[in-house]
C-alpha positions as CSV (number, residue, x, y, z in Angstrom):
1,M,-15.8,-18.5,22.7
2,S,-14.9,-15.3,20.8
3,E,-14.0,-12.1,22.7
4,F,-16.6,-9.3,22.2
5,V,-14.8,-5.9,22.4
6,R,-16.8,-2.8,23.4
7,V,-16.1,0.1,21.0
8,T,-19.2,2.1,22.2
9,D,-22.2,1.1,24.2
10,G,-24.0,0.5,20.9
11,F,-21.2,-1.2,18.9
12,W,-19.0,-4.1,19.7
13,A,-16.5,-5.9,17.5
14,S,-15.3,-9.5,17.6
15,P,-13.0,-11.9,15.8
16,Q,-14.8,-14.7,13.9
17,I,-17.7,-16.0,16.0
18,E,-18.9,-19.6,16.0
19,P,-22.6,-20.5,15.9
20,A,-22.3,-21.2,19.7
21,D,-21.3,-17.6,20.3
22,V,-24.7,-16.5,19.1
23,E,-26.3,-17.6,22.4
24,E,-23.8,-15.6,24.3
25,A,-24.6,-12.5,22.1
26,R,-28.3,-13.0,22.9
27,R,-27.6,-13.4,26.6
28,R,-25.6,-10.2,26.6
29,G,-28.4,-8.2,25.0
30,F,-27.2,-7.7,21.4
31,A,-30.0,-7.0,18.9
32,L,-28.0,-7.4,15.7
33,I,-25.1,-9.5,14.4
34,V,-23.2,-8.1,11.4
35,N,-21.0,-10.4,9.5
36,N,-18.2,-8.5,7.7
37,R,-16.3,-11.6,6.6
38,P,-16.7,-13.2,3.2
39,D,-17.4,-16.9,3.3
40,G,-14.5,-19.1,2.4
41,E,-11.8,-16.6,3.5
42,S,-10.1,-19.3,5.7
43,P,-10.3,-23.0,5.9
44,G,-12.7,-24.2,8.6
45,Q,-14.4,-20.8,8.9
46,P,-18.1,-21.1,9.8
47,Q,-20.4,-20.2,6.9
48,G,-22.4,-17.1,7.3
49,D,-25.7,-18.9,6.7
50,S,-25.1,-21.2,9.8
51,I,-24.6,-18.1,12.0
52,E,-27.6,-16.4,10.4
53,R,-29.8,-19.4,11.2
54,M,-28.6,-19.4,14.8
55,A,-29.2,-15.7,15.1
56,E,-32.7,-16.0,13.8
57,A,-33.4,-18.9,16.2
58,A,-32.1,-16.7,19.1
59,G,-34.3,-13.8,18.0
60,L,-31.4,-11.6,16.8
61,G,-31.1,-9.7,13.6
62,Y,-28.4,-10.7,11.2
63,R,-26.8,-8.7,8.3
64,A,-24.0,-9.9,6.0
65,I,-21.8,-7.1,4.7
66,P,-18.7,-8.9,3.6
67,V,-15.6,-6.9,3.2
68,V,-12.4,-8.0,1.5
69,P,-9.4,-6.8,3.7
70,G,-8.3,-3.3,2.7
71,S,-11.2,-2.7,0.3
72,F,-14.1,-0.6,1.6
73,E,-16.7,0.4,-0.9
74,D,-19.4,3.0,-0.6
75,S,-22.1,0.4,-0.8
76,Q,-20.6,-1.4,2.2
77,I,-20.3,1.8,4.2
78,E,-23.9,2.7,3.4
79,A,-25.1,-0.8,4.3
80,M,-23.3,-0.6,7.7
81,A,-24.7,2.9,8.4
82,E,-28.2,1.6,7.6
83,A,-27.7,-1.5,9.8
84,L,-26.5,0.6,12.7
85,A,-29.3,3.1,12.3
86,H,-32.0,0.5,12.3
87,A,-30.7,-1.8,15.0
88,H,-33.0,-2.0,18.0
89,G,-30.2,-2.3,20.5
90,P,-26.4,-3.0,20.6
91,V,-24.7,-4.4,17.5
92,L,-22.0,-7.1,17.4
93,A,-20.0,-7.1,14.2
94,F,-17.3,-9.6,13.4
95,C,-14.7,-10.4,10.8
96,R,-11.4,-12.4,11.1
97,S,-10.0,-10.2,13.9
98,G,-12.6,-7.4,14.5
99,T,-10.5,-4.8,12.7
100,R,-12.4,-4.7,9.5
101,S,-15.7,-4.5,11.4
102,T,-14.4,-1.6,13.5
103,L,-13.0,0.2,10.4
104,L,-16.3,-0.2,8.6
105,W,-18.1,1.1,11.7
106,A,-15.8,4.1,11.7
107,L,-16.5,4.9,8.1
108,A,-20.2,4.6,8.7
109,Q,-20.0,6.9,11.7
110,A,-18.2,9.5,9.5
111,R,-20.9,9.2,6.9
112,Q,-23.3,10.2,9.7
113,G,-21.3,13.4,10.3
114,R,-19.4,12.3,13.4
115,S,-16.0,13.8,14.1
116,P,-13.1,11.6,12.8
117,S,-11.1,12.4,15.9
118,A,-13.9,11.3,18.2
119,I,-14.4,8.1,16.1
120,A,-10.6,7.4,16.2
121,A,-10.5,7.9,20.0
122,E,-13.4,5.4,20.5
123,A,-11.8,2.8,18.3
124,A,-8.4,3.3,20.0
125,S,-10.0,2.9,23.4
126,A,-11.1,-0.6,22.2
127,G,-7.6,-1.4,20.9
128,Y,-8.3,-0.6,17.2
129,D,-6.4,1.8,15.0
130,V,-8.2,3.7,12.2
131,A,-5.0,4.8,10.6
132,P,-5.5,2.5,7.6
133,V,-8.7,4.4,6.7
134,R,-8.0,7.8,8.2
135,T,-7.7,9.6,4.9
136,L,-11.0,8.1,3.7
137,L,-12.6,8.7,7.1
138,D,-11.7,12.4,6.9
139,R,-12.9,12.7,3.3
140,I,-16.3,11.1,4.2
141,A,-16.7,13.3,7.3
142,A,-16.0,16.4,5.2
143,R,-18.6,15.4,2.7
144,A,-21.2,14.8,5.5
145,A,-20.5,18.2,7.1
């Protein structure tokens, strides 16, 4: 079972989930699962379509926004912002460790005009460091202001 880590009440991050974790996500009240991991990144990694099928069967939304480590594109940030804005409840995002998902969440929050310091504090309280994207986070927030 993967560990779901609370970043905010509305956003949680997780290392790679398995199809069986989808039922736990449903039981815990998540409305949307966001997959930030490209298929085929590691041997034995569950394919996104298997998790998508389980999510649909459980009545959960599913979005695939794959991110290559260290490479965040505007289209991915926009897709995450849109997914978060249209979720009808808490979101569970996953990647290999939960870090990429949290960094993408942080960038999407900055795009919505949130304070980079507040975003960084929320991520840190969950054990994630936004330092790898802090310059980009500040730049995006400045454009949104």
